[in-house]
N, C-alpha and C positions, 0 to 999 in steps of 0.2 A: 504494500500500500504506500502510495506517495502522498506528499503534502501539497496543498494549494493555499495560496494567500487570498483571503477574503478582502477585497479592496475597501469595503466600508469601514471595517474595524481593524484591518491589517493583522488579523490573527490567522494562524495556520490551522487548516482543518484537513482531515484525511480525504483523499479522493477515492471514491468507491471503484473497485476494480472493474465493475460492469460498465463504468463510464469512461474507462481508459481508452486512449488512442489505440494501443496494441490490441485490445479485445475487439474494438470496432473493426479494425483491419482484419483480424482473424475471422470474425463472424462473416464479414462480407466476402472474404476469400473463400470460405467454406460454402457459403450460399451459392457462389458462382462455380463451385466444383473445381476450384484451382488448388494445386499443391503449392507449397512454398516455392518450390523450384519453378513452377509455371509462372507465378507472380513475379519472381525474381527475373525471369527471362523477359517478361513484358516490360518491366521497369529498368532493365539494364543493370541489375545488381546481382548479388549472390543470395542463395537461399539462407545462408548464415546470417546475412544482414536482415532479411525478412524476419527470421526467427528472433533476432535481437529487438527489432521494432515491436513485434507481437508480444514480447515479454517485458516491454517498456524499459529495456536496458539502454536504449538509445533514443534520444529525442530527435524527431525529424526537422530538417530545415524546411523553409517554405517551398523550395524547389522539390524536395522529396514529398511533401504533402500534396503538391499539385500532381506529381507523378502517380502517387497512390490514388488520388481522387480520379484521375483519368483511367488508370488501370482497373479500378474497381467500379467504375461508372457511378460515382457519387460526387458529392460536393465536399470541399475542404471543411466547410462549416459543420457537416455531419462528423467528419473524422476527428475534429477537435472538440466535439461535444456541444457545439452551439445549437445544434438542431437534433431533434429526437428521431427524425425520419430521414430516409434517403429515398429519392424518387427513382423509379425504374426509368430507363432511357426514353421509352415512348411517352410516358407521362411528363417527363422533364421537357421533351420537345414540344408537347402541347402547351405547357406553361410558357416556354420561351416564345412560341408563336403568339399567344395571347398578349404577352408583354410587348410585342412589336407593334400592336395596334394602337391607334390613337386612344387617349384616355376615355373618351365617351364610349367607344366601342368596348374597351376593357370593362367599364362599369356595367354595361349591358350584359356582357358575357358572364361576369361574376354573379350578377343577379339571376341569370338563367341557370347557371350551375347550382347556385344556392337553392333555387326553386326545385330543380331536379333532385337534389340531395334530400330536401324536406319530403318530397313525394315518395322517394325511395324508402326513407326511414319509416314513413307512415305505412307503406305497403308491406314492409317486413316487420312491423311492430307486432309483438305477441298479443294475442287477444285473450282477454280474461273472462 
């Protein structure tokens, strides 16, 4: 377990292993069916380094974070714990497309998606 500084009161608190960079990398790698050697080859490094990152023995540079994000089809924010989810590539592309539209069209699409989600939740809500 490592320590993290809480910026508000500058106290050190333990970082849960489930939230660690290494565990996020390992879980994504396994979800994609990649071995450490496979991931190392994609990233241009060794499987020994991948193992060290997964065990949190080595802290990645920003360049390495970007390469991990690219190789594992996720966002840097997810890898560093700023986000609880990672989007699959198809959903990520849809979001990027929406963000390329003018603001008024984005608002309309968000409204339509929210409406579809509400309807879907109602359709699948358990009946009592």
